[in-house]
VEXMIKE-910055 format. One record per residue (C-alpha): residue number from 1; chain; x negated, y negated, z; residue in three letters. Coordinates in steps of 0.05 Angstrom, whole numbers, plus 32768, in hexadecimal, padded with zeros to 4 digits. Each point is the difference from the previous one (the first is absolute). Example, Ala and Ser with C-alpha at 12.3 -4.5 7.8 and 13.67 -1.06 7.14 Angstrom:
2
PT   nr  kette     x     y     z  rest
PT    1      A  7F0A  805A  809C   Ala
PT    2      A  7FE5  7FBB  7FF3   Ser
END
This chain:
369
PT   nr  kette     x     y     z  rest
PT    1      A  722D  81EC  7C94   Unk
PT    2      A  7FF1  7FC4  7FD3   Unk
PT    3      A  803B  7FF6  7FD1   Unk
PT    4      A  7FEB  7FEA  7FB8   Unk
PT    5      A  803C  8016  7FDA   Unk
PT    6      A  802F  7FC5  8009   Unk
PT    7      A  8016  7FFD  7FB9   Unk
PT    8      A  8025  8044  800C   Unk
PT    9      A  801F  7FE6  8040   Unk
PT   10      A  7FF5  7FD5  803D   Unk
PT   11      A  800B  8009  804A   Unk
PT   12      A  803F  7FDE  801E   Unk
PT   13      A  7FE9  7FC2  802A   Unk
PT   14      A  8014  7FFD  8047   Unk
PT   15      A  8029  7FC1  7FF3   Unk
PT   16      A  8025  8021  7FC8   Unk
PT   17      A  800C  8041  802C   Unk
PT   18      A  8019  7FD7  8039   Unk
PT   19      A  8035  7FDC  7FD8   Unk
PT   20      A  8015  803E  7FDD   Unk
PT   21      A  800B  8027  8044   Unk
PT   22      A  8036  7FCE  8015   Unk
PT   23      A  802C  8016  7FC4   Unk
PT   24      A  7FF5  804A  8011   Unk
PT   25      A  8015  7FFA  8049   Unk
PT   26      A  8026  7FC2  8012   Unk
PT   27      A  8019  7FDC  7FC1   Unk
PT   28      A  8014  8040  7FDA   Unk
PT   29      A  8043  7FE7  7FDE   Unk
PT   30      A  8012  800A  7FBB   Unk
PT   31      A  7FF6  7FBB  7FDE   Unk
PT   32      A  803B  800C  7FD1   Unk
PT   33      A  802E  8009  803B   Unk
PT   34      A  802A  7FC5  8019   Unk
PT   35      A  8019  7FDC  803E   Unk
PT   36      A  7FCF  8019  8034   Unk
PT   37      A  7FBE  7FE7  801B   Unk
PT   38      A  7FD9  803F  7FEE   Unk
PT   39      A  8013  7FFB  7FB7   Unk
PT   40      A  7FF6  7FB6  7FFB   Unk
PT   41      A  7FB9  8002  801F   Unk
PT   42      A  7FEB  8034  7FD0   Unk
PT   43      A  8019  7FD8  7FC5   Unk
PT   44      A  7FDB  7FC1  8017   Unk
PT   45      A  7FC2  8028  8007   Unk
PT   46      A  8004  8019  7FBA   Unk
PT   47      A  800C  7FBB  7FE6   Unk
PT   48      A  7FCA  7FE5  8029   Unk
PT   49      A  7FD0  8034  7FDD   Unk
PT   50      A  801B  7FE8  7FBE   Unk
PT   51      A  7FEC  7FBA  800F   Unk
PT   52      A  7FBA  8016  8011   Unk
PT   53      A  7FF8  8026  7FBE   Unk
PT   54      A  801B  7FC5  7FDA   Unk
PT   55      A  7FD3  7FD1  8022   Unk
PT   56      A  7FC2  8032  7FEC   Unk
PT   57      A  8017  8002  7FB7   Unk
PT   58      A  801C  7FBD  7FF6   Unk
PT   59      A  8042  8016  7FE8   Unk
PT   60      A  8049  7FFA  801A   Unk
PT   61      A  801A  8029  8037   Unk
PT   62      A  8038  8020  7FD6   Unk
PT   63      A  7FCB  8018  7FCD   Unk
PT   64      A  7FE4  802D  8034   Unk
PT   65      A  8019  8047  7FFE   Unk
PT   66      A  7FE6  8036  8034   Unk
PT   67      A  7FF0  8041  7FE8   Unk
PT   68      A  7FDE  803C  8018   Unk
PT   69      A  7FBA  7FE8  7FDF   Unk
PT   70      A  7FE0  7FEC  7FC1   Unk
PT   71      A  8009  8043  7FDE   Unk
PT   72      A  804C  7FF8  8005   Unk
PT   73      A  7FFC  7FB7  7FF1   Unk
PT   74      A  7FD9  800C  7FBF   Unk
PT   75      A  8031  8038  7FEE   Unk
PT   76      A  803B  7FD0  800E   Unk
PT   77      A  7FE8  7FC6  7FD8   Unk
PT   78      A  7FE8  8023  7FC3   Unk
PT   79      A  803A  802F  7FFA   Unk
PT   80      A  8030  7FCC  8014   Unk
PT   81      A  7FE8  7FCD  7FC7   Unk
PT   82      A  7FFB  8038  7FCC   Unk
PT   83      A  8047  8019  8010   Unk
PT   84      A  801F  7FBA  7FED   Unk
PT   85      A  7FD1  7FFC  7FC4   Unk
PT   86      A  8012  8041  7FE4   Unk
PT   87      A  8026  7FE7  7FC1   Unk
PT   88      A  7FD3  7FC4  7FF5   Unk
PT   89      A  7FB5  7FFE  8001   Unk
PT   90      A  7FDC  8043  8010   Unk
PT   91      A  7FB3  7FEB  8006   Unk
PT   92      A  7FD9  7FFB  8044   Unk
PT   93      A  7FBA  7FED  800D   Unk
PT   94      A  7FD7  801A  803B   Unk
PT   95      A  7FB6  8013  800C   Unk
PT   96      A  7FDC  8046  8004   Unk
PT   97      A  7FEE  7FF6  8046   Unk
PT   98      A  8041  7FEE  8023   Unk
PT   99      A  8018  8029  803E   Unk
PT  100      A  801D  8043  7FF1   Unk
PT  101      A  8047  7FEA  8011   Unk
PT  102      A  7FFD  7FCF  7FCA   Unk
PT  103      A  7FE1  802E  7FCC   Unk
PT  104      A  802E  8038  800D   Unk
PT  105      A  8039  7FD5  7FFC   Unk
PT  106      A  7FE6  7FED  7FB7   Unk
PT  107      A  7FFC  8045  7FEF   Unk
PT  108      A  8046  800C  8015   Unk
PT  109      A  8017  7FC4  7FD6   Unk
PT  110      A  7FD9  8019  7FC5   Unk
PT  111      A  802B  8041  8003   Unk
PT  112      A  803F  7FD1  7FFF   Unk
PT  113      A  7FE7  7FDF  7FBD   Unk
PT  114      A  7FDA  7FC4  801C   Unk
PT  115      A  7FBD  7FF1  7FE1   Unk
PT  116      A  7FC7  7FEF  8032   Unk
PT  117      A  7FBD  7FDE  7FED   Unk
PT  118      A  7FCA  8016  8032   Unk
PT  119      A  7FCB  7FC6  7FFC   Unk
PT  120      A  7FB5  8014  800A   Unk
PT  121      A  7FDB  7FDA  8037   Unk
PT  122      A  7FBC  7FDD  8000   Unk
PT  123      A  7FC5  801F  8022   Unk
PT  124      A  8012  7FD5  803D   Unk
PT  125      A  8047  8021  8003   Unk
PT  126      A  802A  7FC7  7FE9   Unk
PT  127      A  802E  7FF5  7FC5   Unk
PT  128      A  7FE5  7FD9  7FC3   Unk
PT  129      A  8030  7FC6  7FF3   Unk
PT  130      A  7FF7  8001  7FB9   Unk
PT  131      A  8010  804C  7FFB   Unk
PT  132      A  8041  7FF2  8029   Unk
PT  133      A  8014  7FC9  7FD3   Unk
PT  134      A  7FF1  8029  7FBD   Unk
PT  135      A  802B  8037  801E   Unk
PT  136      A  803D  7FD9  8009   Unk
PT  137      A  8038  800E  7FC7   Unk
PT  138      A  8044  7FE6  7FF3   Unk
PT  139      A  8018  8040  8024   Unk
PT  140      A  7FD7  7FF2  8042   Unk
PT  141      A  802B  7FEF  803D   Unk
PT  142      A  7FD2  8012  803B   Unk
PT  143      A  7FB8  7FFD  8016   Unk
PT  144      A  7FEC  8025  8041   Unk
PT  145      A  7FBE  7FF7  801D   Unk
PT  146      A  7FDF  8005  8042   Unk
PT  147      A  7FE1  7FC4  8023   Unk
PT  148      A  7FC6  8025  8021   Unk
PT  149      A  7FE9  8045  7FEF   Unk
PT  150      A  7FFE  8033  803A   Unk
PT  151      A  7FBF  801E  7FEC   Unk
PT  152      A  7FD2  7FCC  7FE6   Unk
PT  153      A  801F  7FC2  8025   Unk
PT  154      A  8000  7FDA  7FBC   Unk
PT  155      A  802F  7FC6  7FFC   Unk
PT  156      A  802E  7FF5  7FBF   Unk
PT  157      A  800A  7FB5  7FF0   Unk
PT  158      A  804A  8004  8010   Unk
PT  159      A  8009  7FB4  7FF6   Unk
PT  160      A  7FE6  8006  7FB8   Unk
PT  161      A  802A  803F  7FF3   Unk
PT  162      A  803E  7FDC  801B   Unk
PT  163      A  7FF3  7FC6  7FD3   Unk
PT  164      A  7FFD  802E  7FC5   Unk
PT  165      A  8042  8026  8013   Unk
PT  166      A  8023  7FC2  800D   Unk
PT  167      A  7FF2  7FE0  7FBD   Unk
PT  168      A  8012  8041  7FDE   Unk
PT  169      A  8042  8008  8029   Unk
PT  170      A  7FEA  8043  8020   Unk
PT  171      A  800D  801C  8045   Unk
PT  172      A  7FC2  8009  8028   Unk
PT  173      A  7FFD  8033  8039   Unk
PT  174      A  7FC4  7FFB  802B   Unk
PT  175      A  7FEA  8035  8034   Unk
PT  176      A  7FE0  7FD9  8037   Unk
PT  177      A  7FF5  803A  802E   Unk
PT  178      A  7FB6  7FF8  8006   Unk
PT  179      A  7FFC  7FB6  7FFA   Unk
PT  180      A  8027  7FED  8040   Unk
PT  181      A  7FD4  7FE9  8037   Unk
PT  182      A  7FC2  7FFB  7FD1   Unk
PT  183      A  8015  7FC7  7FD1   Unk
PT  184      A  8031  7FCB  7FFE   Unk
PT  185      A  8043  8024  7FE7   Unk
PT  186      A  8028  7FC3  7FF1   Unk
PT  187      A  802A  8017  7FC6   Unk
PT  188      A  7FEB  7FD7  7FC0   Unk
PT  189      A  8039  7FE3  7FD5   Unk
PT  190      A  800E  8038  7FCA   Unk
PT  191      A  7FFE  803B  8032   Unk
PT  192      A  8045  801F  7FFF   Unk
PT  193      A  7FF9  803B  802C   Unk
PT  194      A  7FCB  8014  8038   Unk
PT  195      A  7FF8  803D  802B   Unk
PT  196      A  7FD8  8012  803E   Unk
PT  197      A  7FF9  802E  803D   Unk
PT  198      A  7FFB  7FF1  804A   Unk
PT  199      A  7FCD  8038  800F   Unk
PT  200      A  7FCB  7FDD  7FDA   Unk
PT  201      A  8003  7FC4  802D   Unk
PT  202      A  8000  8020  8045   Unk
PT  203      A  804B  800C  8002   Unk
PT  204      A  8028  803F  8001   Unk
PT  205      A  8004  8036  7FCC   Unk
PT  206      A  8043  8007  7FDD   Unk
PT  207      A  8011  7FBB  7FEF   Unk
PT  208      A  7FF1  7FCB  7FCB   Unk
PT  209      A  801C  7FCD  7FD4   Unk
PT  210      A  801A  7FF1  7FBD   Unk
PT  211      A  8007  7FB6  7FEC   Unk
PT  212      A  8033  7FF1  7FCA   Unk
PT  213      A  7FFE  7FB9  7FEB   Unk
PT  214      A  8040  7FDF  7FF1   Unk
PT  215      A  8017  7FDF  7FBD   Unk
PT  216      A  7FD6  8029  7FD6   Unk
PT  217      A  7FFE  7FEC  7FB3   Unk
PT  218      A  8028  802E  7FD5   Unk
PT  219      A  8019  802C  803A   Unk
PT  220      A  8044  8014  7FED   Unk
PT  221      A  8012  8018  8044   Unk
PT  222      A  7FE3  801B  803F   Unk
PT  223      A  7FCC  8037  7FFA   Unk
PT  224      A  801A  8044  8010   Unk
PT  225      A  7FF4  801B  8047   Unk
PT  226      A  7FDA  803D  800D   Unk
PT  227      A  802A  8013  803B   Unk
PT  228      A  804F  7FF7  7FFE   Unk
PT  229      A  8032  8003  8036   Unk
PT  230      A  8002  7FC1  802A   Unk
PT  231      A  7FF9  7FB2  8000   Unk
PT  232      A  7FBD  7FFD  8029   Unk
PT  233      A  7FC5  7FD6  7FE3   Unk
PT  234      A  802C  7FD5  7FD3   Unk
PT  235      A  8021  803D  7FDF   Unk
PT  236      A  7FBB  8019  7FE7   Unk
PT  237      A  7FF3  8037  8033   Unk
PT  238      A  8032  8029  8024   Unk
PT  239      A  7FF6  8022  8042   Unk
PT  240      A  7FF8  7FEA  8047   Unk
PT  241      A  7FC5  7FD4  8007   Unk
PT  242      A  7FC6  801A  8029   Unk
PT  243      A  7FFB  7FC8  802D   Unk
PT  244      A  7FC3  8011  802B   Unk
PT  245      A  7FD8  800C  7FC1   Unk
PT  246      A  801C  7FBB  7FE1   Unk
PT  247      A  7FEF  7FDB  8041   Unk
PT  248      A  7FB8  801C  7FFB   Unk
PT  249      A  7FF8  7FEE  7FB7   Unk
PT  250      A  8017  7FB9  8011   Unk
PT  251      A  7FCF  7FFB  803E   Unk
PT  252      A  7FCA  801B  7FD1   Unk
PT  253      A  800A  7FCA  7FCD   Unk
PT  254      A  8000  7FCA  8032   Unk
PT  255      A  7FBD  8018  801A   Unk
PT  256      A  7FE5  7FFF  7FB7   Unk
PT  257      A  8013  7FB9  7FFB   Unk
PT  258      A  7FE8  7FEA  8046   Unk
PT  259      A  7FBA  8025  7FFC   Unk
PT  260      A  7FF6  7FFE  7FB3   Unk
PT  261      A  7FC0  7FD0  8005   Unk
PT  262      A  7FE1  8022  803A   Unk
PT  263      A  800B  8045  7FE6   Unk
PT  264      A  7FE0  7FEE  7FBD   Unk
PT  265      A  7FC3  7FEA  8021   Unk
PT  266      A  7FFB  803F  8029   Unk
PT  267      A  800C  802A  7FC2   Unk
PT  268      A  7FC7  7FDC  7FDA   Unk
PT  269      A  7FD1  800C  8038   Unk
PT  270      A  8011  8046  8008   Unk
PT  271      A  7FF7  800C  7FB7   Unk
PT  272      A  7FBC  7FDB  8001   Unk
PT  273      A  7FE9  802C  803C   Unk
PT  274      A  8018  8041  7FE0   Unk
PT  275      A  7FDF  7FF2  7FBE   Unk
PT  276      A  7FC0  7FEF  8021   Unk
PT  277      A  8001  8045  8024   Unk
PT  278      A  800C  8021  7FBF   Unk
PT  279      A  7FCC  7FDD  7FD9   Unk
PT  280      A  7FCA  800F  8039   Unk
PT  281      A  8014  8048  8007   Unk
PT  282      A  800E  8016  7FB7   Unk
PT  283      A  7FD0  7FCF  7FDB   Unk
PT  284      A  8001  8013  7FB2   Unk
PT  285      A  8035  8034  800C   Unk
PT  286      A  8039  7FD3  8008   Unk
PT  287      A  802B  7FE4  7FC5   Unk
PT  288      A  8038  7FD3  8010   Unk
PT  289      A  8041  800C  7FDA   Unk
PT  290      A  8028  7FC5  801D   Unk
PT  291      A  7FF5  7FBB  7FDC   Unk
PT  292      A  7FD9  7FC8  801E   Unk
PT  293      A  8020  7FDA  803A   Unk
PT  294      A  801E  7FCA  7FD6   Unk
PT  295      A  802D  8033  7FD7   Unk
PT  296      A  8016  8028  803E   Unk
PT  297      A  801D  7FFB  8043   Unk
PT  298      A  7FD2  8005  8040   Unk
PT  299      A  7FFD  8042  8025   Unk
PT  300      A  8003  8033  7FC5   Unk
PT  301      A  7FBE  8023  7FEA   Unk
PT  302      A  8003  8032  7FCA   Unk
PT  303      A  7FBB  8020  7FF1   Unk
PT  304      A  7FDA  803A  7FEA   Unk
PT  305      A  7FCA  802A  8021   Unk
PT  306      A  7FDD  801B  7FC9   Unk
PT  307      A  7FF5  804C  7FFF   Unk
PT  308      A  8031  8009  803B   Unk
PT  309      A  8043  801D  7FF8   Unk
PT  310      A  8035  7FD4  8025   Unk
PT  311      A  8022  803A  8020   Unk
PT  312      A  7FBF  801A  801E   Unk
PT  313      A  7FF2  7FB9  801D   Unk
PT  314      A  8041  7FF1  801B   Unk
PT  315      A  8004  8040  8023   Unk
PT  316      A  7FC0  7FF9  801E   Unk
PT  317      A  8015  7FBD  801E   Unk
PT  318      A  8045  8015  8010   Unk
PT  319      A  7FF6  800A  804A   Unk
PT  320      A  7FE8  7FB4  8007   Unk
PT  321      A  801C  7FD9  7FC5   Unk
PT  322      A  8043  8005  7FDC   Unk
PT  323      A  7FF6  7FEE  7FB7   Unk
PT  324      A  8019  8017  7FBB   Unk
PT  325      A  7FEE  800C  7FB8   Unk
PT  326      A  803A  7FD6  7FE7   Unk
PT  327      A  804A  7FFA  8002   Unk
PT  328      A  8028  8029  8031   Unk
PT  329      A  8036  8007  7FCD   Unk
PT  330      A  7FD2  8025  7FCD   Unk
PT  331      A  7FDC  8036  8025   Unk
PT  332      A  8004  8039  7FCF   Unk
PT  333      A  7FDA  7FE3  7FC3   Unk
PT  334      A  7FC5  7FD1  7FF4   Unk
PT  335      A  800F  7FB8  8007   Unk
PT  336      A  8022  7FE3  7FC1   Unk
PT  337      A  7FEC  7FBA  8019   Unk
PT  338      A  7FB4  8012  7FFC   Unk
PT  339      A  8008  8022  7FC1   Unk
PT  340      A  8025  7FC2  7FE5   Unk
PT  341      A  7FC2  7FD5  800E   Unk
PT  342      A  7FD2  802D  7FDA   Unk
PT  343      A  7FE6  8030  8037   Unk
PT  344      A  7FEE  8048  7FEC   Unk
PT  345      A  801C  803B  8026   Unk
PT  346      A  7FBD  800C  8022   Unk
PT  347      A  8001  7FB5  8017   Unk
PT  348      A  8046  8006  8016   Unk
PT  349      A  7FEF  803E  802D   Unk
PT  350      A  7FC8  7FD5  8021   Unk
PT  351      A  802F  7FC6  800E   Unk
PT  352      A  8016  7FEC  8047   Unk
PT  353      A  802E  7FCB  8018   Unk
PT  354      A  7FF8  7FD8  8042   Unk
PT  355      A  803B  7FD1  800F   Unk
PT  356      A  7FF0  7FD5  803E   Unk
PT  357      A  802B  7FE3  8038   Unk
PT  358      A  7FF7  7FBE  8027   Unk
PT  359      A  8019  8026  803A   Unk
PT  360      A  7FC7  8036  7FFA   Unk
PT  361      A  7FBC  7FFC  8027   Unk
PT  362      A  7FD0  8018  7FCC   Unk
PT  363      A  7FBD  7FF4  8025   Unk
PT  364      A  7FF6  8049  800F   Unk
PT  365      A  7FFE  800E  7FB4   Unk
PT  366      A  7FB2  7FF0  7FFF   Unk
PT  367      A  7FF3  803F  8028   Unk
PT  368      A  8037  802C  7FDD   Unk
PT  369      A  7FEF  7FF7  7FBA   Unk
END
């Protein structure tokens, strides 16, 4: 099996697994307990992982909050900010192609009386900066956008978006889940909050990060926690910390930084190799939905095979290749991302996403496809 669905999830690297096992079998103490070594070892491991996350994103360690994943982080950040703004400003800006955990949270807040503007995107799947600026009103308090789109690989200009938000005194939340390991994710000045998941970067499922920057302008008090009941995670997320998963996340972040340049080169070569195969095999029957290389991350290819239903194609190759028609969180309806960039229902039904890995040998694809 050649695995080409890495935007859905990734395998756990052996280095990550080996670090995690220690905290399942030997160092199994509760990091919130005191006075004995098992507990202090676990606490130290959690704090070391926090350091690795902070190094990756260029933030302070006490701004890193461990969660169960990006979906929880998105909910916590957006609902938490909205809660403390409830009697003040009531307008939020996002885009039409955000992850479902952002869009569904926005729908929830609309029921609570908030007004949400859903920005259109360009044909490349990115936000138009002028449209963003024009959408800002006196009531706006939050902009929430993804750094990299999970279906197209398109990259939003987060630095420019952050500049706009900073000048307008707006909170900016960035979902960086699909950006980590593919581009430099050092947080630009003006990004207030950030979320990500470990299982997209060869770490374990069930753990992620919410970064909450300190000293936010206009922040009357701490944002409201999603989970109450304990003092863990700087009083932002109650509950015993999942040490082995946090350790795995920290190790995965360490590897991202260590191997970034090497893996970038591998992904570019893998994509070039695969595109060459697709062009030779499919000739005039292939249409690419993803933007050109300068506007997207390496290793994500979204394309159409004209006249062929994606379901039929994916089932035909399923014994040898793992791939998808789009987001794993939107499997019951046509892709709203592809619809937002102007594709028809017929074109969406012909669309396939290959998301590559620097750890996968794809040489056999020449014979399979």
